[in-house]
FIPA-321211 format. One record per residue (C-alpha): residue in one letter; x, y, z; residue number from 1. Coordinates in steps of 0.001 Angstrom, whole numbers, always signed. Example, Ala and Ser with C-alpha at 12.3 -4.5 7.8 and 13.67 -1.06 7.14 Angstrom:
FIPA-321211
{rec "a" {+12300 -4500 +7800} 1}
{rec "s" {+13670 -1060 +7140} 2}
This chain:
FIPA-321211
{rec "m" {-100494 -52563 -146523} 1}
{rec "k" {-102559 -50109 -148556} 2}
{rec "k" {-104924 -52892 -149457} 3}
{rec "i" {-105464 -53700 -145803} 4}
{rec "l" {-106143 -50067 -144951} 5}
{rec "t" {-108832 -49967 -147681} 6}
{rec "y" {-110866 -52620 -145979} 7}
{rec "r" {-114307 -51433 -145121} 8}
{rec "f" {-116347 -52278 -142051} 9}
{rec "t" {-120097 -52011 -142018} 10}
{rec "f" {-121914 -51261 -138772} 11}
{rec "l" {-125681 -51880 -138754} 12}
{rec "l" {-127691 -49933 -136191} 13}
{rec "v" {-131067 -51526 -135511} 14}
{rec "p" {-133255 -49344 -133267} 15}
{rec "h" {-136138 -50625 -131190} 16}
{rec "g" {-139543 -49830 -132525} 17}
{rec "a" {-140648 -48873 -136000} 18}
{rec "a" {-137562 -46860 -136968} 19}
{rec "q" {-135547 -47956 -139961} 20}
{rec "p" {-132156 -49603 -139408} 21}
{rec "r" {-129125 -47541 -140317} 22}
{rec "q" {-125929 -48713 -141899} 23}
{rec "i" {-122496 -47109 -141387} 24}
{rec "n" {-119478 -47981 -143537} 25}
{rec "l" {-116017 -47106 -142193} 26}
{rec "h" {-112589 -47697 -143641} 27}
{rec "l" {-110042 -49493 -141521} 28}
{rec "s" {-107705 -46544 -141932} 29}
{rec "f" {-110277 -44274 -140286} 30}
{rec "l" {-110649 -46650 -137366} 31}
{rec "v" {-106871 -46793 -136961} 32}
{rec "i" {-106646 -42989 -136919} 33}
{rec "v" {-109432 -42735 -134346} 34}
{rec "a" {-107743 -45363 -132193} 35}
{rec "l" {-104435 -43544 -132399} 36}
{rec "l" {-106086 -40230 -131527} 37}
{rec "w" {-107891 -41817 -128589} 38}
{rec "t" {-104688 -43378 -127345} 39}
{rec "g" {-102828 -40061 -127639} 40}
{rec "v" {-105540 -38110 -125858} 41}
{rec "t" {-105683 -40717 -123114} 42}
{rec "a" {-101902 -40678 -122707} 43}
{rec "w" {-101803 -36889 -122639} 44}
{rec "g" {-104626 -36750 -120110} 45}
{rec "s" {-102852 -39305 -117928} 46}
{rec "y" {-99635 -37278 -118121} 47}
{rec "l" {-101409 -34073 -117150} 48}
{rec "s" {-103231 -35828 -114308} 49}
{rec "a" {-99967 -37297 -113034} 50}
{rec "r" {-98318 -33866 -113093} 51}
{rec "h" {-101274 -32376 -111301} 52}
{rec "v" {-101157 -35085 -108624} 53}
{rec "d" {-97409 -34644 -108232} 54}
{rec "y" {-97883 -30902 -107872} 55}
{rec "w" {-100403 -31220 -105100} 56}
{rec "r" {-98386 -33952 -103474} 57}
{rec "t" {-95378 -31615 -103531} 58}
{rec "q" {-97501 -28811 -102119} 59}
{rec "v" {-98699 -31025 -99286} 60}
{rec "s" {-95142 -32217 -98588} 61}
{rec "n" {-93954 -28612 -98619} 62}
{rec "e" {-96640 -27580 -96125} 63}
{rec "v" {-95755 -30520 -93879} 64}
{rec "l" {-92096 -29584 -94118} 65}
{rec "k" {-92915 -25975 -93223} 66}
{rec "m" {-94867 -27140 -90199} 67}
{rec "k" {-91937 -29310 -89109} 68}
{rec "v" {-89444 -26477 -89561} 69}
{rec "k" {-91761 -24073 -87723} 70}
{rec "y" {-92118 -26546 -84864} 71}
{rec "l" {-88362 -27098 -84801} 72}
{rec "l" {-87730 -23342 -84702} 73}
{rec "a" {-90196 -23018 -81842} 74}
{rec "q" {-88400 -25792 -79962} 75}
{rec "v" {-85045 -24124 -80577} 76}
{rec "d" {-86399 -20827 -79258} 77}
{rec "q" {-87835 -22627 -76235} 78}
{rec "v" {-84485 -24266 -75513} 79}
{rec "r" {-82806 -20868 -75833} 80}
{rec "g" {-85315 -19592 -73284} 81}
{rec "y" {-84339 -22416 -70950} 82}
{rec "l" {-80671 -21513 -71445} 83}
{rec "d" {-81485 -17919 -70490} 84}
{rec "e" {-83146 -19220 -67312} 85}
{rec "v" {-80059 -21309 -66569} 86}
{rec "k" {-77940 -18195 -67107} 87}
{rec "t" {-80117 -16290 -64628} 88}
{rec "v" {-79793 -19057 -62042} 89}
{rec "d" {-76041 -19150 -62648} 90}
{rec "s" {-75780 -15407 -62026} 91}
{rec "q" {-77908 -15625 -58883} 92}
{rec "l" {-75803 -18510 -57567} 93}
{rec "r" {-72606 -16564 -58194} 94}
{rec "e" {-74044 -13585 -56339} 95}
{rec "i" {-74988 -15817 -53400} 96}
{rec "l" {-71491 -17300 -53358} 97}
{rec "k" {-69946 -13864 -54006} 98}
{rec "y" {-67968 -15338 -56879} 99}
{rec "q" {-67330 -14227 -60441} 100}
{rec "n" {-65013 -15629 -63107} 101}
{rec "g" {-61505 -15275 -61802} 102}
{rec "g" {-62161 -14864 -58110} 103}
{rec "v" {-64280 -13888 -55171} 104}
{rec "k" {-66244 -10653 -55095} 105}
{rec "t" {-67295 -8906 -51962} 106}
{rec "a" {-70916 -8035 -51321} 107}
{rec "s" {-70221 -4370 -52005} 108}
{rec "a" {-68736 -5208 -55397} 109}
{rec "i" {-71757 -7185 -56542} 110}
{rec "e" {-74431 -4532 -56109} 111}
{rec "p" {-72935 -1959 -58535} 112}
{rec "a" {-72449 -4686 -61137} 113}
{rec "s" {-76182 -5359 -61162} 114}
{rec "l" {-76822 -1650 -61832} 115}
{rec "d" {-74441 -1477 -64790} 116}
{rec "g" {-76136 -4155 -66879} 117}
{rec "a" {-76019 -3704 -70664} 118}
{rec "g" {-77016 -5686 -73732} 119}
{rec "g" {-79746 -5985 -76345} 120}
{rec "p" {-80827 -7928 -79420} 121}
{rec "t" {-78593 -8169 -82459} 122}
{rec "i" {-79537 -6747 -85873} 123}
{rec "g" {-80466 -10271 -86946} 124}
{rec "d" {-82804 -10647 -83968} 125}
{rec "q" {-84452 -7318 -84767} 126}
{rec "t" {-84850 -8300 -88432} 127}
{rec "d" {-86459 -11599 -87474} 128}
{rec "l" {-88901 -9866 -85141} 129}
{rec "s" {-89831 -7265 -87778} 130}
{rec "r" {-90424 -9995 -90372} 131}
{rec "d" {-92600 -11947 -87943} 132}
{rec "l" {-94644 -8855 -87132} 133}
{rec "d" {-95075 -7744 -90753} 134}
{rec "s" {-95847 -11128 -92282} 135}
{rec "l" {-98195 -13940 -91420} 136}
{rec "d" {-95737 -16331 -93020} 137}
{rec "p" {-92524 -16168 -90943} 138}
{rec "d" {-89113 -16951 -92344} 139}
{rec "l" {-88775 -20720 -92228} 140}
{rec "s" {-85615 -20940 -94270} 141}
{rec "w" {-82944 -23522 -93615} 142}
{rec "q" {-80408 -20737 -93030} 143}
{rec "r" {-82510 -19259 -90257} 144}
{rec "l" {-82808 -22673 -88603} 145}
{rec "m" {-79039 -23169 -88831} 146}
{rec "d" {-78418 -19704 -87372} 147}
{rec "r" {-80736 -20405 -84447} 148}
{rec "t" {-79120 -23812 -83874} 149}
{rec "t" {-75622 -22328 -83975} 150}
{rec "t" {-76599 -19652 -81460} 151}
{rec "m" {-78152 -22255 -79186} 152}
{rec "r" {-75022 -24426 -79396} 153}
{rec "l" {-72797 -21488 -78459} 154}
{rec "q" {-75058 -20589 -75538} 155}
{rec "a" {-75022 -24206 -74335} 156}
{rec "k" {-71218 -24328 -74497} 157}
{rec "e" {-71060 -21060 -72556} 158}
{rec "r" {-73361 -22453 -69841} 159}
{rec "i" {-71308 -25666 -69636} 160}
{rec "t" {-68081 -23674 -69317} 161}
{rec "s" {-69630 -21507 -66609} 162}
{rec "y" {-70919 -24584 -64769} 163}
{rec "e" {-67491 -26242 -64893} 164}
{rec "d" {-65851 -23048 -63619} 165}
{rec "l" {-68354 -22769 -60773} 166}
{rec "t" {-67964 -26463 -59935} 167}
{rec "r" {-64179 -26129 -59723} 168}
{rec "w" {-64520 -23061 -57509} 169}
{rec "i" {-66980 -24806 -55166} 170}
{rec "e" {-64677 -27834 -54969} 171}
{rec "t" {-61760 -25552 -54110} 172}
{rec "q" {-63837 -23818 -51438} 173}
{rec "k" {-64753 -27219 -50030} 174}
{rec "q" {-61083 -28173 -49831} 175}
{rec "i" {-60234 -24852 -48191} 176}
{rec "f" {-63042 -25369 -45682} 177}
{rec "t" {-61845 -28848 -44696} 178}
{rec "a" {-58237 -27609 -44450} 179}
{rec "t" {-58999 -24487 -42390} 180}
{rec "p" {-58938 -24926 -38585} 181}
{rec "r" {-62446 -24366 -37319} 182}
{rec "g" {-64074 -24787 -33936} 183}
{rec "w" {-62717 -25657 -30492} 184}
{rec "p" {-60203 -28482 -30004} 185}
{rec "c" {-61771 -29386 -26652} 186}
{rec "k" {-64457 -28401 -24181} 187}
{rec "g" {-63676 -25937 -21437} 188}
{rec "p" {-63244 -22258 -20625} 189}
{rec "l" {-60640 -20103 -22342} 190}
{rec "t" {-58138 -19346 -19547} 191}
{rec "s" {-55481 -17449 -21506} 192}
{rec "h" {-55780 -15491 -24720} 193}
{rec "f" {-53402 -14803 -27589} 194}
{rec "g" {-50797 -12045 -27216} 195}
{rec "r" {-49305 -10394 -24171} 196}
{rec "r" {-50257 -11762 -20751} 197}
{rec "q" {-49047 -11888 -17156} 198}
{rec "n" {-46499 -14621 -16443} 199}
{rec "p" {-48617 -17438 -14945} 200}
{rec "f" {-45750 -18925 -12942} 201}
{rec "n" {-44064 -16124 -11011} 202}
{rec "r" {-46864 -13557 -11545} 203}
{rec "d" {-44145 -11011 -12176} 204}
{rec "g" {-43966 -9250 -15513} 205}
{rec "e" {-45497 -10043 -18878} 206}
{rec "e" {-44781 -12508 -21667} 207}
{rec "v" {-45982 -13125 -25195} 208}
{rec "h" {-48392 -16022 -25500} 209}
{rec "l" {-48444 -17491 -29026} 210}
{rec "g" {-51675 -19421 -28663} 211}
{rec "i" {-54726 -19811 -26462} 212}
{rec "d" {-55255 -22046 -23414} 213}
{rec "i" {-58422 -24057 -22819} 214}
{rec "s" {-58590 -25732 -19428} 215}
{rec "g" {-60399 -28928 -18463} 216}
{rec "p" {-60106 -32200 -16584} 217}
{rec "v" {-57118 -34453 -17174} 218}
{rec "g" {-57949 -36974 -19897} 219}
{rec "s" {-60402 -34758 -21762} 220}
{rec "p" {-60311 -35535 -25534} 221}
{rec "i" {-58360 -33153 -27775} 222}
{rec "r" {-59797 -33147 -31291} 223}
{rec "a" {-58505 -32076 -34697} 224}
{rec "t" {-60031 -28809 -35917} 225}
{rec "a" {-59364 -29569 -39614} 226}
{rec "d" {-58355 -32398 -41910} 227}
{rec "g" {-54620 -32908 -42077} 228}
{rec "v" {-51543 -35078 -41632} 229}
{rec "v" {-49715 -35617 -38336} 230}
{rec "r" {-46201 -34125 -38512} 231}
{rec "v" {-45257 -34254 -34827} 232}
{rec "a" {-46590 -36642 -32185} 233}
{rec "s" {-43987 -36606 -29381} 234}
{rec "w" {-42631 -34670 -26400} 235}
{rec "r" {-41088 -31265 -27136} 236}
{rec "t" {-39457 -28734 -24804} 237}
{rec "g" {-42001 -26298 -23390} 238}
{rec "y" {-44863 -27976 -25223} 239}
{rec "g" {-44730 -31313 -23433} 240}
{rec "n" {-46527 -34028 -25360} 241}
{rec "l" {-47232 -32214 -28622} 242}
{rec "v" {-49328 -32980 -31709} 243}
{rec "v" {-48743 -30900 -34858} 244}
{rec "l" {-51095 -31223 -37826} 245}
{rec "q" {-50188 -30005 -41310} 246}
{rec "h" {-53191 -28947 -43382} 247}
{rec "d" {-53566 -27907 -47003} 248}
{rec "y" {-53319 -24274 -48119} 249}
{rec "g" {-50492 -23550 -45664} 250}
{rec "f" {-52402 -24120 -42416} 251}
{rec "q" {-50864 -25781 -39384} 252}
{rec "s" {-52335 -26440 -35935} 253}
{rec "r" {-50562 -27367 -32683} 254}
{rec "f" {-51937 -29043 -29552} 255}
{rec "a" {-49656 -29055 -26509} 256}
{rec "h" {-49393 -30271 -22859} 257}
{rec "n" {-51214 -33528 -23581} 258}
{rec "s" {-51137 -36355 -21057} 259}
{rec "r" {-51253 -38933 -23832} 260}
{rec "v" {-50875 -38809 -27615} 261}
{rec "l" {-53181 -41117 -29596} 262}
{rec "v" {-51847 -40593 -33136} 263}
{rec "r" {-48568 -41235 -34929} 264}
{rec "v" {-46533 -39264 -37434} 265}
{rec "g" {-47916 -39694 -40940} 266}
{rec "d" {-51480 -40441 -39861} 267}
{rec "r" {-54225 -38715 -41861} 268}
{rec "v" {-56896 -37325 -39567} 269}
{rec "k" {-60310 -35767 -40061} 270}
{rec "r" {-61867 -32792 -38331} 271}
{rec "g" {-63284 -33943 -34992} 272}
{rec "q" {-60995 -36967 -34658} 273}
{rec "v" {-59441 -37415 -31189} 274}
{rec "l" {-55701 -36712 -31289} 275}
{rec "a" {-54692 -36792 -27622} 276}
{rec "l" {-55882 -36517 -24027} 277}
{rec "m" {-55611 -33325 -22010} 278}
{rec "g" {-52794 -33070 -19484} 279}
{rec "a" {-50228 -30747 -17949} 280}
{rec "t" {-46942 -31926 -19489} 281}
{rec "g" {-44254 -29419 -20394} 282}
{rec "r" {-44433 -25797 -19258} 283}
{rec "a" {-47895 -25860 -17706} 284}
{rec "s" {-49328 -24811 -14358} 285}
{rec "g" {-52303 -27122 -14666} 286}
{rec "p" {-54204 -29366 -17105} 287}
{rec "h" {-55175 -27546 -20251} 288}
{rec "c" {-54792 -27557 -24041} 289}
{rec "h" {-52407 -25014 -25521} 290}
{rec "y" {-53715 -24414 -29045} 291}
{rec "e" {-51847 -22625 -31852} 292}
{rec "v" {-52766 -21865 -35489} 293}
{rec "w" {-50139 -21066 -38132} 294}
{rec "r" {-50355 -20297 -41823} 295}
{rec "y" {-47400 -20155 -44172} 296}
{rec "n" {-45098 -20081 -41125} 297}
{rec "q" {-46898 -17050 -39719} 298}
{rec "r" {-48608 -17348 -36330} 299}
{rec "k" {-52307 -16490 -36236} 300}
{rec "n" {-54656 -15652 -33402} 301}
{rec "p" {-56617 -18903 -32845} 302}
{rec "t" {-59551 -16949 -31411} 303}
{rec "g" {-60550 -15967 -34957} 304}
{rec "y" {-60871 -19646 -35856} 305}
{rec "l" {-63173 -20543 -32953} 306}
{rec "k" {-66565 -20658 -34666} 307}
{rec "e" {-68382 -22558 -31958} 308}
{rec "d" {-68570 -22220 -28182} 309}
{rec "p" {-68589 -25602 -26416} 310}
{rec "t" {-69133 -24049 -22966} 311}
{rec "g" {-72227 -22020 -23771} 312}
{rec "t" {-70829 -19088 -21799} 313}
{rec "g" {-68895 -17278 -24506} 314}
{rec "g" {-65715 -19260 -23920} 315}
{rec "i" {-63668 -16313 -22623} 316}
{rec "l" {-63378 -15810 -18888} 317}
{rec "t" {-63771 -12290 -17484} 318}
{rec "r" {-60197 -12281 -16276} 319}
{rec "d" {-59035 -12649 -19912} 320}
{rec "l" {-60783 -9526 -21220} 321}
{rec "p" {-58212 -7113 -22767} 322}
{rec "s" {-59547 -4128 -20770} 323}
{rec "a" {-57298 -5088 -17849} 324}
{rec "l" {-54158 -7183 -17377} 325}
{rec "p" {-55331 -10712 -16613} 326}
{rec "k" {-54554 -12347 -13333} 327}
{rec "a" {-52747 -15663 -13130} 328}
{rec "p" {-55204 -18451 -13931} 329}
{rec "k" {-55668 -21176 -11397} 330}
{rec "t" {-56512 -24001 -13780} 331}
{rec "g" {-53714 -23896 -16325} 332}
{rec "a" {-51511 -21852 -18609} 333}
């Protein structure tokens, strides 16, 4: 091995022109050392270059990641802004419907509530704002992103819960509306009101009238004033041919003195459906519809449930005004 390393190599340099050639003698060992040094320097330079490239690549990736996180935070804040708008709309809708969690509020109860508003940012919100104002490089940490996401998730769940509560309340109000007697059962003038009245048969003394009377031609259609189920569809003493509807939420409506009944017990009817034809059966002095409204077995004044006037004249005849004792009607009682 030593003998090999002692080998000598001669390099002859011949220049162009008149210059003398030059001769260089080098041992193989020297060439080996130079080669090793060159290889080491090259390897070390490659290593440093690779580290430098990796560093800048990491820096670029870090900047891209920061931009993504910043964009994601901006989107989260934007979604939170949308949730605040939804909350505002929810509050406005509840004010329009006069409804808050747990029940109905009157108009007078809503106005003070809007004057007693309270709230404000949390300490974390204030810290975030101060950091953003004091630094050009906002906090883009993973923890901050998770905090914002958690807050947004809680706000979304709160909005969903509020929406479900409002939806249930609206559905209940819809059911109450369809079950509540509303409107006139037939066309015609109101000939006898609810309460005390003059006896329409002997015109002597007073009696208590538990409904209202609406007169009209024989055969006029008598319509349901709310959705319900037919409980009675037959002749009854005093009522004549009677139809009784049972509605939800304790309501009940009665239609008496019909000439003909068009429904049967157990039928489900809708508001506006024809139940019978007007007549003068039972205790009646003429053709008319005797209309009663009950709730939880308590009689109600049907006049309060007449929301529409089919006659266009106010529906109540002058002789039925409570300022004077009404005279006996000629058309029916």
